[in-house]
Wavefront OBJ file of the C-alpha trace (Angstrom):
o trace
v 6.555 -9.519 -35.857
v 3.486 -8.305 -33.960
v 4.008 -5.618 -31.325
v 1.075 -4.720 -29.070
v 0.956 -1.291 -27.405
v -1.203 -0.910 -24.299
v -1.016 2.589 -22.867
v -2.731 4.474 -20.093
v -2.262 6.380 -16.872
v -2.387 3.170 -14.810
v -2.868 5.335 -11.736
v -2.869 2.820 -10.136
v -2.747 -0.268 -12.384
v -5.520 -2.599 -11.223
v -6.799 -6.111 -11.862
v -9.016 -4.848 -14.681
v -5.969 -3.551 -16.551
v -4.173 -6.863 -16.117
v -7.227 -8.838 -17.240
v -7.539 -6.663 -20.353
v -3.878 -7.330 -21.134
v -4.475 -11.072 -20.768
v -7.360 -10.833 -23.240
v -5.087 -9.093 -25.735
v -2.452 -11.774 -25.328
v -4.930 -14.654 -25.705
v -6.555 -13.161 -28.786
v -3.557 -11.712 -30.613
v -0.462 -13.549 -29.290
v 1.873 -10.569 -29.853
v 5.588 -11.233 -30.081
v 6.265 -8.116 -28.018
v 3.715 -6.654 -25.620
v 4.573 -3.129 -24.455
v 2.782 -1.711 -21.408
v 3.218 2.064 -21.628
v 2.287 4.284 -18.671
v 1.914 7.854 -19.863
v 3.593 10.914 -18.420
v 0.658 13.352 -18.632
v -2.503 12.173 -20.426
v -3.488 14.259 -23.459
v -7.046 14.829 -22.261
v -6.557 15.527 -18.532
v -3.995 16.288 -15.858
v -2.713 13.602 -13.529
v -4.730 13.356 -10.330
v -3.361 15.420 -7.462
v -1.122 13.374 -5.196
v -0.279 10.828 -7.887
v 2.954 8.863 -7.466
v 6.061 9.863 -9.356
v 6.583 8.441 -12.858
v 9.195 6.040 -11.483
v 6.752 4.798 -8.838
v 3.972 4.219 -11.388
v 6.445 2.386 -13.592
v 7.330 0.111 -10.674
v 3.637 -0.514 -9.939
v 3.057 -1.475 -13.585
v 5.968 -3.908 -13.499
v 4.251 -5.659 -10.591
v 0.721 -5.444 -11.999
v 1.515 -6.938 -15.413
v 4.223 -9.425 -14.415
v 1.955 -12.431 -15.061
v 1.054 -11.362 -18.621
v 3.125 -13.444 -21.057
v 5.711 -11.374 -22.895
v 4.673 -8.100 -21.267
v 7.353 -5.429 -20.998
v 6.743 -2.211 -19.116
v 8.180 0.673 -21.129
v 9.172 4.139 -19.924
v 9.126 5.564 -23.446
v 6.462 8.145 -22.555
v 7.688 8.810 -19.042
v 11.044 9.901 -20.481
v 9.362 12.565 -22.620
v 8.394 15.896 -21.124
v 4.870 17.217 -21.456
v 1.720 15.443 -22.526
v 1.948 11.900 -23.837
v 0.603 11.723 -27.367
v 0.272 8.253 -28.813
v 1.412 9.520 -32.211
v 4.786 10.514 -30.757
v 5.177 7.080 -29.201
v 4.227 5.284 -32.404
v 6.632 7.464 -34.376
v 9.503 6.494 -32.069
v 8.576 2.818 -32.243
v 8.174 2.941 -36.008
v 11.794 4.047 -36.276
v 12.847 1.051 -34.207
v 10.472 -1.410 -35.875
v 10.002 -0.084 -39.446
v 8.510 -3.240 -40.955
v 6.647 -4.764 -38.019
v 2.928 -4.724 -37.231
v 1.967 -2.333 -34.429
v -1.251 -3.231 -32.593
v -2.720 -0.267 -30.717
v -4.904 -1.513 -27.849
v -7.882 0.616 -26.798
v -11.378 0.513 -25.364
v -14.588 1.020 -27.271
v -15.030 4.627 -26.140
v -11.654 5.446 -27.650
v -12.641 3.907 -30.976
v -15.808 5.978 -31.139
v -13.877 9.217 -30.505
v -10.688 8.234 -32.336
v -10.972 10.919 -34.985
v -10.463 13.501 -32.220
v -7.012 12.081 -31.400
v -3.872 14.002 -32.232
v -2.594 12.851 -35.673
v -5.202 10.109 -35.879
v -4.582 9.597 -39.606
v -0.921 8.881 -38.929
v -1.966 6.334 -36.301
v -4.381 4.634 -38.686
v -1.673 4.459 -41.338
v 0.820 2.882 -38.960
v -1.208 0.787 -36.514
v -3.878 -1.869 -36.368
v -6.543 -0.835 -33.844
v -7.167 -3.649 -31.353
v -10.423 -2.720 -29.626
v -11.590 -4.400 -26.415
v -15.341 -4.636 -26.958
v -17.808 -5.312 -24.152
v -21.043 -7.286 -24.357
v -23.043 -4.265 -23.186
v -21.633 -2.092 -25.962
v -23.642 -1.387 -29.083
v -22.025 -4.071 -31.223
v -23.633 -2.832 -34.413
v -22.337 0.721 -33.842
v -18.818 -0.615 -33.242
v -18.910 -2.707 -36.405
v -20.145 0.266 -38.427
v -17.337 2.429 -37.012
v -14.738 -0.234 -37.796
v -16.093 -0.677 -41.331
v -16.129 3.101 -41.885
v -12.496 3.398 -40.790
v -11.558 0.605 -43.154
v -13.521 2.185 -46.012
v -12.599 5.853 -45.483
v -9.029 5.527 -44.225
v -7.896 2.070 -45.288
v -7.501 1.244 -41.604
v -7.567 -2.186 -40.007
v -9.651 -2.663 -36.876
v -9.883 -5.842 -34.788
v -12.687 -6.193 -32.230
v -11.656 -8.306 -29.229
v -14.534 -9.681 -27.094
v -13.799 -8.767 -23.513
v -15.670 -8.776 -20.204
v -14.049 -5.966 -18.174
v -13.868 -6.109 -14.407
v -16.052 -3.405 -12.809
v -13.425 -1.032 -11.430
v -11.643 2.213 -12.180
v -8.401 3.783 -11.016
v -10.132 6.949 -9.803
v -12.534 4.915 -7.648
v -9.661 2.839 -6.265
v -7.728 5.959 -5.307
v -10.678 7.059 -3.194
v -11.103 3.615 -1.643
v -7.456 3.366 -0.655
v -7.815 6.419 1.595
v -10.542 4.669 3.620
v -8.889 1.246 3.952
v -10.645 -0.314 0.954
v -9.616 -1.360 -2.563
v -7.228 -4.198 -1.742
v -9.441 -6.688 -3.613
v -9.108 -4.638 -6.824
v -5.315 -4.719 -6.948
v -2.655 -7.339 -7.404
v -1.336 -8.310 -3.956
v 2.167 -7.011 -4.595
v 0.822 -3.776 -6.094
v -1.281 -3.199 -2.981
v 1.643 -3.961 -0.688
v 3.905 -1.549 -2.578
v 1.258 1.179 -2.315
v 0.889 0.656 1.431
v 4.605 0.367 2.080
v 5.414 3.586 0.223
v 2.347 5.496 1.384
v 1.139 6.127 -2.167
v -2.308 7.677 -2.763
v -2.532 8.438 0.994
v -3.484 4.777 1.307
v -4.320 3.212 4.660
v -4.076 -0.573 5.015
v -7.115 -2.769 5.303
v -6.919 -4.152 8.826
v -7.670 -7.766 7.845
v -4.804 -7.608 5.359
v -2.533 -5.961 7.913
v -3.234 -8.633 10.527
v -2.362 -11.392 8.096
v 0.905 -9.700 7.159
v 1.840 -8.781 10.726
v 1.032 -12.197 12.190
v 3.600 -13.736 9.848
v 6.226 -12.038 12.022
v 4.868 -13.362 15.331
v 5.443 -16.526 17.289
v 2.114 -18.441 17.248
v 1.693 -18.130 21.013
v 1.896 -14.307 20.794
v -0.989 -13.855 18.365
v -3.656 -13.971 21.082
v -1.878 -11.219 23.001
v -1.528 -9.018 19.925
v -5.185 -9.533 19.005
v -6.122 -8.650 22.581
v -3.953 -5.534 22.506
v -5.630 -4.435 19.286
v -9.144 -4.891 20.657
v -8.276 -3.107 23.918
v -6.620 -0.261 22.020
v -9.763 0.220 19.932
v -11.929 0.426 23.068
v -9.565 2.881 24.724
v -9.385 4.987 21.559
v -13.174 5.271 21.479
v -13.203 6.235 25.147
v -10.533 8.911 24.796
v -11.382 10.409 21.400
v -8.643 8.855 19.250
v -9.173 7.215 15.872
v -9.986 3.535 16.543
v -8.441 2.306 13.287
v -5.190 4.143 13.984
v -5.125 2.559 17.424
v -5.882 -0.839 15.889
v -2.970 -0.446 13.478
v -0.570 0.341 16.304
v -1.923 -2.575 18.331
v -1.519 -5.006 15.464
v 2.087 -3.962 14.856
v 3.359 -3.217 18.365
v 5.121 -6.580 18.880
v 6.165 -7.227 15.283
v 9.811 -7.926 16.233
v 9.154 -9.487 19.643
v 10.128 -13.013 18.597
v 13.598 -12.020 17.368
v 16.565 -13.103 19.440
v 19.292 -10.730 20.588
v 21.284 -11.031 17.369
v 18.159 -10.422 15.316
v 17.358 -7.290 17.307
v 20.902 -5.975 16.891
v 20.804 -6.659 13.156
v 17.726 -4.469 12.866
v 19.357 -1.805 15.002
v 22.239 -1.715 12.556
v 19.931 -1.749 9.548
v 17.838 1.179 10.799
v 20.703 3.071 12.482
v 19.105 2.689 15.922
v 21.375 3.795 18.741
v 21.322 1.465 21.753
v 22.618 2.245 25.208
v 24.246 -0.220 27.600
v 21.027 -1.018 29.444
v 19.264 -1.944 26.190
v 22.065 -4.231 25.026
v 22.027 -5.937 28.420
v 18.238 -6.397 28.278
v 17.253 -7.131 24.651
v 13.540 -7.176 25.578
v 13.787 -3.385 25.600
v 14.897 -3.325 21.964
v 11.759 -4.742 20.358
v 9.867 -1.463 20.781
v 12.518 0.467 18.874
v 13.069 -2.167 16.192
v 9.321 -2.829 15.915
v 8.602 0.843 15.238
v 11.330 0.972 12.599
v 10.208 -2.246 10.904
v 6.551 -1.154 10.939
v 7.483 2.063 9.184
v 9.644 0.223 6.649
v 7.191 -2.573 5.831
v 3.857 -0.787 6.231
v 4.598 2.929 5.909
v 3.077 3.781 9.298
v 2.644 7.407 10.304
v 4.886 9.134 12.824
v 2.011 8.932 15.322
v 1.868 5.132 15.084
v 5.656 4.867 14.990
v 5.929 6.724 18.304
v 3.156 4.671 19.915
v 5.018 1.462 19.093
v 8.349 3.009 20.066
v 7.225 3.804 23.633
v 4.861 0.923 24.398
v 7.380 -0.960 26.561
v 9.137 1.665 28.702
v 6.840 4.652 28.516
v 8.234 8.171 28.770
v 7.260 11.500 30.316
v 4.451 13.515 28.706
v 3.174 10.854 26.290
v 0.569 11.617 23.644
v -2.852 10.058 24.003
v -2.272 7.298 21.436
v 1.053 6.435 23.058
v -0.652 6.048 26.438
v -3.426 3.984 24.861
v -0.996 1.476 23.354
v 1.104 1.318 26.530
v -1.981 0.518 28.600
v -3.641 -1.749 26.034
v -0.488 -3.855 25.980
v -0.693 -4.049 29.782
v -4.400 -4.739 30.352
v -5.549 -6.652 27.240
v -7.920 -9.577 27.946
v -5.314 -12.382 28.053
v -3.376 -10.682 30.876
v -3.825 -11.885 34.464
v -1.896 -10.535 37.452
v -2.665 -9.010 40.873
v -4.057 -5.496 40.643
v -5.097 -5.831 37.002
v -8.812 -5.184 37.631
v -8.120 -1.803 39.207
v -5.726 -0.847 36.417
v -8.356 -1.751 33.813
v -10.964 0.375 35.560
v -8.600 3.308 35.866
v -7.648 3.163 32.172
v -11.236 4.127 31.321
v -11.544 6.701 34.124
v -8.286 8.676 33.991
v -5.493 7.869 31.522
v -2.758 9.682 33.425
v -3.616 8.021 36.738
v -3.703 4.675 34.926
v -0.252 5.421 33.530
v 1.048 6.188 37.006
v -0.338 2.939 38.390
v 0.823 0.851 35.440
v 4.340 2.285 35.585
v 4.535 1.747 39.361
v 3.436 -1.882 38.956
v 5.998 -2.345 36.175
v 8.802 -0.904 38.311
v 7.849 -3.110 41.253
v 7.879 -6.182 39.028
v 11.251 -5.319 37.485
v 12.872 -4.630 40.851
v 11.356 -7.809 42.228
v 13.339 -9.707 39.604
v 16.557 -8.055 40.776
v 16.797 -5.934 37.599
v 17.639 -2.252 37.553
v 14.669 -0.453 35.914
v 15.289 1.362 32.662
v 15.695 5.127 32.981
v 12.787 5.982 30.648
v 10.381 4.016 32.829
v 11.657 5.682 36.003
v 11.342 9.135 34.453
v 7.873 8.329 33.123
v 6.701 7.230 36.562
v 8.025 10.411 38.152
v 6.125 12.430 35.563
v 2.768 10.663 35.953
v 2.945 10.185 39.718
v 2.929 13.986 40.098
v -0.564 14.285 38.643
l 1 2 3 4 5 6 7 8 9 10 11 12 13 14 15 16 17 18 19 20 21 22 23 24 25 26 27 28 29 30 31 32 33 34 35 36 37 38 39 40 41 42 43 44 45 46 47 48 49 50 51 52 53 54 55 56 57 58 59 60 61 62 63 64 65 66 67 68 69 70 71 72 73 74 75 76 77 78 79 80 81 82 83 84 85 86 87 88 89 90 91 92 93 94 95 96 97 98 99 100 101 102 103 104 105 106 107 108 109 110 111 112 113 114 115 116 117 118 119 120 121 122 123 124 125 126 127 128 129 130 131 132 133 134 135 136 137 138 139 140 141 142 143 144 145 146 147 148 149 150 151 152 153 154 155 156 157 158 159 160 161 162 163 164 165 166 167 168 169 170 171 172 173 174 175 176 177 178 179 180 181 182 183 184 185 186 187 188 189 190 191 192 193 194 195 196 197 198 199 200 201 202 203 204 205 206 207 208 209 210 211 212 213 214 215 216 217 218 219 220 221 222 223 224 225 226 227 228 229 230 231 232 233 234 235 236 237 238 239 240 241 242 243 244 245 246 247 248 249 250 251 252 253 254 255 256 257 258 259 260 261 262 263 264 265 266 267 268 269 270 271 272 273 274 275 276 277 278 279 280 281 282 283 284 285 286 287 288 289 290 291 292 293 294 295 296 297 298 299 300 301 302 303 304 305 306 307 308 309 310 311 312 313 314 315 316 317 318 319 320 321 322 323 324 325 326 327 328 329 330 331 332 333 334 335 336 337 338 339 340 341 342 343 344 345 346 347 348 349 350 351 352 353 354 355 356 357 358 359 360 361 362 363 364 365 366 367 368 369 370 371 372 373 374 375 376 377 378 379 380 381 382 383 384 385 386
């Protein structure tokens, strides 16, 4: 039986790792293919802010799920200290005493293999399966392989491979600036965003596509308008435009749910509802939307609060909260008496715009014979004083 071992930090596992694994499978057809994320690499420390071992293991399970026969192993994650391949091979050799172990590596590793811990033991117990690139010095690789065979009785297989141009360290940097999605499996990227790994921020095109799946088709234009207005207001008032865009994209994510759907989310996220909210389910979507946005997309507390208060408002709102409240009110698809003045005021004086917007909202609610919600009344009192 052939057992392939493909180890690494996989921090995070990217499309290049998965493509390399597919090359190994196509060329060698192993009976068992073990993907082995290491605990602490022998030659360096894990990057600061790296996910926990359990989180990297979960990412690997997603990243390599399409590779035939691949099994993600925690054999090194369960060991304390640095992860030496010799220790892993020793443990596997006990389990598979008579089987062929194929140790997968890149060309750089082959050229420096004699510096590895217990490299002779590895050569005695493993076949080296080396992913060789076209740009590598093929003659130097062949000479190294032949020397290992001659001097150590080792077996080396060179596997032609065209690696994808990416690295985990580069991807970690990209994720912090809303890039890198195209270098990761879709489910890996989503898991990173959802759990807030690597301080990742979502690419806005990706976020729109995901968020719009939760919207009724007729609401998409409003949400897109709210996003664009929020970006303009953020630039005017010194907030981060991409943070405002994120809140705008997600602010109505639960709007299409009926009353039962809203209550189900309230139960799921332990949201406490008062009598007024249960009598007017339109009030609930701000609370449930904030909770769902945090669950699905790992939004910050700042964005959570902006979504939470975009319907009723409240006294003493933060700048981003006011921006989303007003953007929702004045975005380009809106049309009602007094809108032009409210739009002008939103770019002149945020607090005065809040006072006007809240007054207009209260007048509209009372005109429908509905008792206004207490948060809106208290917010108007606060802003009408300024």
